N, C-alpha and C positions, 0 to 999 in steps of 0.2 A: 507492500500500500506506501501512496506517496507520503510525504512530510506530512503532508496537510490535514491528513484522516478524516478529506473531505471537510473541511472549512475554507472559507470564504476566500483566498491571497489574492486576488486579481487586483486587486485596492485595495492599499488600506485605510482601515476603519479613519471616520471622522475625528476629529481635535472636540477635546468636551475636558469637559472635568467634576469630577462628582464631588460638592462636597458635602454632601451625609457621609461622605466614606472620613473626612477627616475626625482625626483622634477627638477635637473640642469637640466633636457637635455628639460626634458617639457617645462618649462621657455627659452631653447635655441630656439628648435621650435617655439614658440610661438611668438619668440618675431622678428625670423628672417621671421615670417608671417605676421609682420606689428601688435599682441596683447601685448598689457602693462599688465605685471605678475608683477609687483611691480618691487622693488628698485631700482631706477628712477634714478640713471648714469650707471651701469652695469645691465650683465647678473646675476643671481643671484637668494640664495633664503634667506626666510625671518625666520629670531628666531623664535620661536613656532608653529609652521605649525600645522594643525592637517589630516590626511592623511590614508586614509578608502580603503586595499583594501581587493575583493572580491575573493571568490575562490582562495586564498593559494598557492595550493597545497605542498609544503615541507616547503614554507614556507620562498624559499634560500630569495624572492625580500624582504620584508615584512622587514625582519630581517635585510639583507644589511643595508638597506635605512633607517628604526630605530636608530641603529649605525651610520650610518655618519650624521644627521639633530639632530639637536636642535629643538624638535617634539613629537606627541603625535600618537603614530600610532597602529591606531588596523584595525581586519582583522579577518576575519569567511570561515572556509571550514568545510562543515559537516559531512568530510569523519574525523573519528576520530583518524584515522595513522593517518593523515598528518597533523591533531593538537598534537597529542604526540612530533613526529618529529621537528617540525615547535618551540613548546614551548624548544626540549631539544639544541634546535639550538642557543634558540637565549639565554641561560644562563649567566646572566655579561652584554655582548652585549649591544642592546638597553631593555636590560629587566623588567629598571624600567621607562623607554616610550613608551612598546609593549604590548594590548592584546589583545591576540590570542584565537576566541571563536569555538567553535566543533558545530555551532548553522547553522540550514539553513535560507536561506534570510530572509523567512517568519518570525522566531522566532529575526533577528536581528532587521528585519522593530521593531514586537512590543518590540524589550529592546529600542532601537531608539524613539519608540513613546513616554518611558516614561522617560529617559535620554534628550532624548533632542540637540544631540553636530551638532556640525555645522563643518564641513570637508570642506579644502582648495582643498583638490585633493583630488578622488574618484578613482583608478581604473581596471580595469578585460581584462586578457589576458585571449581570447580565451572560456572564462566560455561562453558564451552567446551563440556560438556554441551550445553548448556540455548540451544545458537543456532548456526544454521545453516553448510554451510560455507563462504559468502564469508565473512559477519560472524568466523568462525574464522581465517576468511585473510590478514582484516584486520586482527586483532589481532596473529599473526606478524608483519605488518608490522612492523609497531610497534613491534616487542620487536627489528628485525633495525632498524631506522636509529637508532631513543634507546637500545640496549642497548652502554652502554661496555664497553669488551675488561677479562673478570677477571668482571662482571657477572654476576648471577643471578636468574637466571627460576622463580618458584612455578609448578606449575599439577600443581590437581588438576581428579580426569575420572570419571565410569561407568564402570566398564572391564569386560571381559571374561577368565576364564570366569565371574568370579560373579555377574552381572549374565542369563546365560545364559537358567536357568528363568524372568526377569520380565519382560526383555525384554516376549517374549510379551502378558503380561497388560499392561506400559504402553497398549500399543498398543487393545486394549480397550476399558478406560479412558478413553483418547482417539477413538475412533470414538463411547464414548456420550453423551462427554461434547457430542459437534461435533451431535447426533441428536439433544440433548433439550437443555427451554427452565430459562428458571430464569435465572439470575446464576448464574457461577463454582462458587459455594460452595456453594450452596445446592444445586447437583446431583453432591456427594461423597458423600453418605450417599445417598442414590441409586445413585448409579455403586457403593459399594462394598454394597449388595444385592441389586442388581446381579446380584453378583460373586460373591456368595453365593451366590443360585439357580440360577447356572451351574453353582459347581464341586457342586452338588450331582447334576447329571443324568451321574454320569458320563461325559463327554468321557472320547476316548482323549489328547490333552491334561491332563486333573488322572490319570488313572494314569499319566500320564512324567512330573508335574511334581505327587509331590503339593508340594514346597515351600509353592506358592498358600497354601494351609491358610496354615501361616505368616506370609507375608503379607500378607492377609487381616484378620489376629488385629494384626500389627502397626499396618495404618493405622487399626484398629477407634478404637484406643488413643491413634491422635491426635488424634482429634476429640469426645476427652474432656476436650483440653490445646487449646495454642492453638499446634497445631500443624497446625491445619486447614489453614493456606496453605499448609505444604510440601510438601504434599500436590499441592493447585494446579501448587505452581511444579516440583515435579522429578516432573508424573507430564502435566498435560496441557496445559505448552507446543506451542503447533506444530511448532517445534523444539527436536529430540532427539534424540541421538546418541551412543552406547556406544562405545572404543574400546580394541582393542588396545593394548599399549603399546607394542609394538612396531612398528608404524604410528607413532602418534604419536614416539614419540622419528624414526624418518624425516623424520617434518616438521620434525621440529622443528630439525635438522641441516643438512637442504636449504633453507629459508627463513630459517631467524631466526641460523644461525651456533654454536649453542649445541651441547652437548654434557652425554647425560645423566648425572647425577653420582650420585644415593643418592635414593632416600626421602628422606620428610621425618617418617615418624617413627622416633621413635629406638629403635626396639627391633629396626625392622628391620635394624639393621645386628651383631643376633648370631640367626644364622639356624640354631641349635640349638633356641634358643624357640619356634620358626614349624614345622621341619619335621625329619620322622621321618631319625633316624642311617645308615635307607637310603632313604632319602631323599637325605640330601646324601651319602652318597657314590657315587649315578647320579646328582649334579650334578657333581660334581670329573671328570665324560668328557663336558664341552661346555664348552670352551674360549673360544666365543665368550658376549662378556659381557652384551651386550644382547637373547642365544638364551637361555642362564643367568637371568635375570632373569623374561624371559616367562614358563619353565616353573615360575618360585618362584611366578606367580602362579594354576598352577594346581593346584602343594602346598597352597596359603592359602585357592584358590577365592574369590579375592579379586574387590570387585565393586567397590572405587574404589582413586585410586590417589592420591600427594602426591608426586608428584613435582619435584625439584631439578635445572636445569638453569646451567650456567654456558658466559659466551661470551669459549673462551680459560681455559688455567686451568695453574698451579704448581704438581707433585704435590707430597707434604709425607711423606716416611720415616717408618714406624714413632720412630723419637726421637723425631724435631721432632714429632710429634704428639703422642705422651706427656709432653714440654715442654709443649706448650703447655699444657695442658688442667689440668699439674699447679700449672700455675701461673692456675687460671680459679680465678674466688671460687663456688663455692654457699649458695643459705639456704632452709630454710622454709619455704611459704609458708600450713603449717597443721597443727595440732599436734600430737603425735605418738602422739595415742591413734587420731591415723582412717592410720593407717599401720595395715595389714593384710598378712598375711605372706605372702599368695600374689596370682597374677595370672597374670589370664587369657590366653589363646594362642589362635590354634589349633591348638593338639596337645589343648587344655585346661587346666585348673585346674595351675602350676604353684608348688610353695611354696616357697617363701623360704628361703637358709643363716639360721636366727636370730640363730647364732656373727656372721657378718659385720654382717649390717642392726643389730643392737643395738650393734654399734662406728661406725658408720658414725652411722644415729641418736645418739646419745651425744656425742656431738662438735658435730655440728649444731645438738644444742639448747644447745652452754653459749656460756655470759657472751651468755644473752637470747635466743637465737638467729640474733647479729652472723653473718656470713657468712664462711663460711670456706675458706679455698684450699684447695687439694684435695690440696697438697703436706702439708699441716700435717696432713689426714685420712690420707695417707699416711704418712706419720713417726709420726703418732698411732697407728693403726693397725697398721700393720706387716701388711697387707692387700698381696698382689701388686697392682699396677699393674691388668690389665687382670681383674682381680675387680673390683675397687672403681669400675675404671669404668662395666664390668658393674655397680653393682650403685647408683651416684646416677644412669645410661639411665635402670631399672626404678623408683626414685628420683620421675626427670622424669617420666616415662609414667603414674605415678601420683596424678602434680599432687603431691607430698607437698615435691619443689622448685623451682629451678629457676639455672641460670645467672644470675653479674647483673656489675650494674657499679657504677662509680662514679658517684655522681646529683650534676653538675654544680649550679651553682644557675639555671643558666636554665633544665636542664627537671624540677628542684623544682618552681619558679616554674609551667611549665606544667603540669608532673602537677597540681598543687596545683589550681589554675584549670578542666583541666577536673572533676578530680572533686565541686571547690565546687560550680558547676554538676549534676553528677548526684545531689545530697544537693539541694539545691534540688528536684530532682524529684523527689526520690519524697520530700520532704517534703507531697507534694497527690494523688501516681497511684502507681503499679507501673512501678517506669523498669527502666534495663539492670541485672541482677548484675553487670557488667564495672569493674573498677577499676584506674584503672591507678595500673600503680606504677614510682617512677624508675630504684629498684632493680635488677626485671628487666626494666623496656621490654618489659609485657606486663600485657596485663587478669589481675585475676584477682577467683574468684567469690566477691561476698561477696550474698550473699542481705540485702533492702532492709532489713527490721529492721537488723540490724547494721548497713548505711553508712546507719544512722540512727543510731543509739550508737555512731559513731566524725565524726558531725556533732555529735551533746552532747559528745562528751569535747574535741572540739576545741574548742569552745564555752567551756569549762570549769563542766562539770558531771562533776564526779570518783565519786560513791558510786554504790554500786547505788543505794540509791533516786531519788538524782539521774537517774537513766539511766534508769529504770522508769518513772517519772511523764512524762516528755519525752517517752518511744518512746507513752505510754497517754493522754498532752494532744493527741498528735497524728490517734493510729488512732480516739482514742471517737469524738467530735465525724463524723468519713466513714465509721462502718461499716465501717472495715478488718476484718478477723477473722487473727484464723492459723492455717491447716490443721496440723493436727500426725497422720501415721501416716494420713494422706489422708481425715480426716476435719477438720471446719470447725467450729470451733471458738467455740460460738454465746453463751454466758452471757460477762456480762464479769468474772467469777470468776476463770474456765478464760485467757482471754485473759491476765490481768491477772498468771497464774501466769505461764505459759508466758514473758509478758515481762520477767519476775524471771529464770525460767531462763535466758532468751538473755544477758543482761545480766554474770550470775556470768559464764556463756564468756565471752564478750567481756574481762570485766576478767580474768579468769585463767586465761588461754588463748591469745587471740588477740590482744589488745592489746601485745604485746611483740613478737609476729609483726606486727602489722601497724607496729609502727614502726619498726623493718626495715627491711617492704621502702619509706618512706616512703611509707606514704598517713595515717599518725596522727598 
């Protein structure tokens, strides 16, 4: 068999960063759920952690985490192109504390049999769906042999019942790919044309699953962006599996000695956001935790799970949970004008209580966006703790704020080196939009022009005129153009005006935040 074992390798996977895999957010979610993950008095991450990522793709997540924590980071992705890109992007940043292999999971398991490492965190995003059962079992054996007691696992995967209408369509896509010629990426437009024609023929399947028309429109949109490779990886791998949550829990317990702890999506702690009052009343009759959690997937029609497991655990009582969170700092990562007073939930849009969020955001923006201890917000606003935690969780879900850590000299040096390398890449081509923040221990989304403005500012260009000219001098010779409202700006005057606008936004709104995040 080919080294790829049926996995799609013609095109690299899309660049992406998974904030839920950051140790800080993993520990925050576990704390909210009532599990002890160290650091007695607050939510945080201990120095010297050991962290393993299985199937790291382009390596953005593992490289950012290696750059923003004190610890040792190991990862493997058997696609050599992925490993090459990941190693290139880690130069300088976490380069001294991260090791990236292009080994299969079987090869990694054999390596670990000799080296006998012990990890605090083992994470893998979506991989379980895209490899066969034997490889899944190898991944579980790696966890069994190398995860410390008390260690944490993040496992995300496609799940039922949400995938039920799409799984037959995925099978048709795979058959079309197998019985047509050309490269995989060349086949995708023809595959979508085939599926569109099939849906028009009034099959009984289409009548009972009208959601496939929506699926078709979503996939067509991907072909107009840089996400065509996503379709190939998600739908056309030879190995593809979809799971019931309860089955994964059983396998994790039996093969890794790990128990399900909670979901990595922070809003999952608040069932009233996701489930109707009638549903919550019905759920109270279900006493078994696993059965209850599986039933919740039906209420929200979940198609992708992000599960956190722990190998043995110590529970926290409600008072301990509240005290740890009250002693934890949070920081704004976006300007105030990007806050939305509504949030989407499986039940529809929920309007947020203005009087609560005005108070919380007012505190978070004070002192030039300096991090605030939750206790300080609690005492200043007098918002009851459960409501305050709910508000902070929603702000995290909106991408407005994150929990944060103290920045050590070592971590600051690592993150600065990683970001310098990233900003240098942006000088010549569009690169990753994820910048390493040593304060939050995570990646922050910053578009390429804004990254170059940071670079220019660090290099002592402080005025709007100097910074705008700096960007134009980079973009003009390369013919790089901005896109506004979905339209490419072709005229020099339009691009210059857009650069001026972004420079003003940088200086007036974002620079104080970037400084606090340890980026600028």
